C-alpha positions in Angstrom: -0.2 -0.2 -0.2 1.8 3.4 -1.0 -0.9 5.8 0.8 -0.3 6.4 4.2 -2.4 4.4 6.4 -4.6 6.4 9.4 -4.0 4.8 13.0 -6.5 6.0 15.3 -6.0 5.6 19.1 -2.2 5.0 18.1 -1.0 5.6 21.5 -3.0 2.7 23.5 -1.7 -0.8 23.7 -3.5 -2.1 20.2 -1.8 0.9 18.6 1.4 0.0 20.2 1.5 -3.7 19.5 0.8 -2.7 15.7 2.9 -0.6 15.6 5.8 -2.2 17.2 6.1 -4.8 14.1 5.0 -2.8 11.4 6.5 0.6 12.1 8.6 0.1 9.0 5.8 -1.6 6.6 3.7 1.3 6.2 3.5 5.1 5.4 2.0 6.1 8.8 -0.4 8.5 10.2 -1.0 8.9 13.9 -4.0 10.1 15.6 -4.4 10.7 19.6 -6.1 12.9 21.9 -2.7 12.8 23.9 0.4 14.3 22.5 3.4 11.8 21.7 6.3 11.4 24.6 8.6 9.9 22.5 9.5 9.6 18.4 7.4 8.1 16.4 7.3 6.2 13.4 5.4 8.8 11.0 3.3 12.0 11.3 1.1 12.8 14.4 -1.9 14.1 14.9 -3.4 15.2 18.0 -7.2 15.4 18.1 -9.9 13.7 19.4 -12.3 11.1 17.6 -15.3 13.1 17.9 -13.8 15.7 16.4 -15.0 15.8 13.1 -13.2 18.8 11.4 -10.1 17.4 12.8 -11.0 13.5 11.5 -11.6 14.6 8.1 -8.3 16.6 7.4 -6.4 13.5 9.1 -8.2 11.6 6.3 -6.7 13.6 3.4 -5.1 11.3 1.8 -4.6 8.3 3.3 -5.3 5.0 1.7 -6.6 2.7 4.8 -8.0 3.3 8.6 -7.5 1.1 11.7 -9.5 2.3 13.9 -8.6 1.8 17.4 -9.7 5.3 19.2 -12.5 5.2 21.9 -13.1 4.1 25.7 -11.8 0.8 26.3 -12.7 0.4 30.0 -15.4 -2.4 30.3 -16.8 -0.5 33.0 -17.5 2.9 31.0 -20.6 4.6 31.2 -23.2 5.5 29.1 -22.4 9.1 28.2 -19.1 7.8 27.4 -19.4 5.1 25.0 -22.1 7.1 23.6 -19.9 10.0 22.6 -16.4 8.1 22.4 -17.2 4.5 21.0 -20.0 5.4 19.0 -20.1 9.2 17.6 -16.8 8.8 17.4 -17.1 5.6 15.5 -19.5 7.3 12.9 -17.3 9.9 12.4 -14.2 7.8 11.2 -16.4 5.8 9.0 -18.3 8.8 7.4 -14.7 10.8 7.0 -13.5 7.5 5.3 -16.0 6.8 3.0 -16.0 10.4 1.9 -12.6 10.5 0.9 -12.6 7.4 -0.9 -10.6 5.6 1.6 -10.3 1.9 0.3 -10.8 0.2 4.0 -11.5 0.4 7.6 -10.4 -1.9 10.0 -12.0 -1.5 13.3 -11.1 -3.0 16.8 -14.0 -4.6 17.8 -14.0 -6.6 21.3 -14.7 -10.0 23.2 -16.7 -8.1 25.1 -19.4 -8.0 21.9 -20.4 -11.3 22.2 -19.4 -11.6 25.9 -22.9 -12.8 27.4 -22.5 -16.0 25.8 -20.5 -17.0 28.5 -23.1 -18.5 29.9 -22.6 -20.6 33.5 -23.9 -23.7 32.1 -21.1 -23.3 29.3 -17.9 -22.4 31.7 -15.3 -22.9 33.3 -15.7 -26.2 30.4 -15.9 -23.4 27.5 -12.6 -22.4 28.3 -10.6 -25.6 28.2 -9.4 -27.4 24.9 -11.0 -30.8 25.3 -14.5 -28.4 24.6 -15.5 -28.0 21.1 -18.2 -25.3 21.5 -16.6 -22.2 18.8 -17.4 -18.4 18.4 -17.3 -17.8 14.6 -18.4 -14.1 13.8 -21.6 -15.3 12.0 -23.8 -15.1 15.4 -25.7 -12.4 17.0 -23.7 -10.1 19.2 -24.5 -10.5 23.1 -23.0 -7.8 24.9 -21.4 -8.1 28.2 -21.4 -5.0 29.4 -22.2 -0.5 27.5 -19.1 -1.1 26.0 -20.1 -4.3 24.2 -22.7 -2.8 22.9 -20.4 0.4 21.4 -18.6 -2.1 19.8 -21.4 -4.4 18.2 -22.6 -0.7 17.1 -19.6 -0.2 15.7 -19.4 -3.8 13.7 -22.9 -2.7 12.6 -21.8 0.9 11.3 -19.4 -0.8 9.4 -21.7 -2.9 7.5 -23.8 0.3 7.0 -20.7 2.2 4.9 -19.7 -1.5 3.4 -23.4 -1.7 1.8 -24.0 2.2 1.0 -20.6 3.7 0.8 -18.8 0.9 -1.1 -16.2 1.0 1.8 -14.2 -2.5 2.6 -14.3 -3.2 6.4 -12.8 -5.6 8.7 -14.0 -5.7 12.2 -11.9 -7.3 14.6 -13.4 -8.8 17.9 -9.7 -8.7 19.7 -9.3 -11.2 22.6 -6.8 -10.5 25.3 -3.2 -9.0 23.9 -1.1 -9.2 26.7 3.1 -7.8 25.8 4.6 -11.3 27.8 2.8 -14.5 28.3 -0.8 -14.8 28.6 -2.0 -14.9 32.9 -1.4 -18.3 34.1 -4.1 -18.9 36.2 -6.9 -17.6 34.8 -8.2 -19.9 32.4 -10.9 -17.7 30.3 -7.4 -15.0 29.3 -5.2 -18.0 28.0 -8.7 -18.9 25.8 -8.9 -15.6 24.6 -4.6 -14.9 24.7 -3.3 -12.5 21.6 0.0 -12.0 21.4 1.4 -8.8 20.6 3.5 -10.9 17.1 -0.2 -11.9 16.0 -1.9 -9.0 16.8 0.4 -7.1 14.3 1.0 -9.5 12.1 -3.3 -9.9 12.0 -3.9 -6.4 11.2 -1.2 -6.3 8.4 -2.8 -8.9 7.3 -6.4 -7.0 7.5 -4.8 -3.9 5.3 -3.6 -6.3 2.7 -6.6 -9.1 2.0 -8.8 -8.5 -0.8 -12.3 -8.7 1.4 -15.6 -6.9 1.6 -17.2 -6.8 4.6 -15.2 -9.5 7.0 -15.8 -10.0 11.3 -13.0 -11.9 12.8 -11.7 -13.0 16.0 -8.4 -11.9 16.8 -6.8 -14.4 19.3 -3.5 -16.2 19.0 -3.4 -20.4 18.3 -4.1 -21.4 21.5 -4.9 -25.0 22.2 -7.7 -23.1 24.8 -10.1 -21.2 22.1 -14.1 -20.6 22.1 -13.7 -18.0 19.1 -12.7 -19.8 15.7 -9.8 -18.2 13.6 -10.8 -20.4 10.3 -12.1 -17.2 8.9 -9.0 -14.5 9.5 -7.4 -17.6 8.2 -9.3 -18.5 5.0 -10.0 -14.6 4.4 -7.2 -12.7 5.3 -4.4 -15.3 5.4 -3.9 -14.9 8.9 -1.0 -17.3 10.6 -0.8 -16.8 14.1 2.3 -18.3 15.5 1.7 -18.0 19.3 -0.5 -20.6 21.8 -1.0 -19.8 25.5 -0.7 -23.7 25.7 3.0 -22.4 26.0 2.9 -21.6 29.5 0.0 -23.8 30.6 1.8 -26.5 32.7 -1.7 -28.3 32.1 -1.7 -28.3 28.2 0.8 -30.8 26.5 2.5 -28.0 24.9 5.5 -26.6 26.8 7.4 -23.0 25.9 9.3 -22.7 23.0 7.4 -25.7 21.2 
């Protein structure tokens, strides 16, 4: 891709994982509400995602958008998720469509489907022998208002694909940690996403040929209740990490 990639929420944890693996792969235009604290791999725009004029200016000339910005708190109140996550996503999708951007990769969340984790399914759901999988075709079942905002972002993406011809990939991100997954936390192991696999997944979402997709963002864990088959088939996702490498109860061992 020759045109710049606009990365909103660039200073957050997901943004840093992406830039940590892909800083030299693209020309970046980075956007965050807070000024940067160090050197950045591209132009940096200090703006709020709800500032329509600033977003339109930042969108000028870009080829793709990775939209991460918003209130990331699972306990975030409605006024915040409405303004920062829903209105913010709408501003980004609208500006991208008006600027004839090729695609928007939208950071959704496991919280958009968190209510599938019922008492009847857990804790077996988190164990490698359990075959239950969510694959992206299921309806959203948010576990909190933050999850409602992410499900709404997915629907906004569908709307802008259908009516404005945007390519949209929604990535339901799992449990992103920089080092190993939480060893004593089965749910965290089941939805673990390494920094390396996160960068690779978003790289594939920028390069692959698709129209509208919902995929799960986790590593290739033995414990999993999210399917990564669609990400493999459509995006060419090839994760390298597995939470079982840090789990004494699983057959895999570190370095395998």
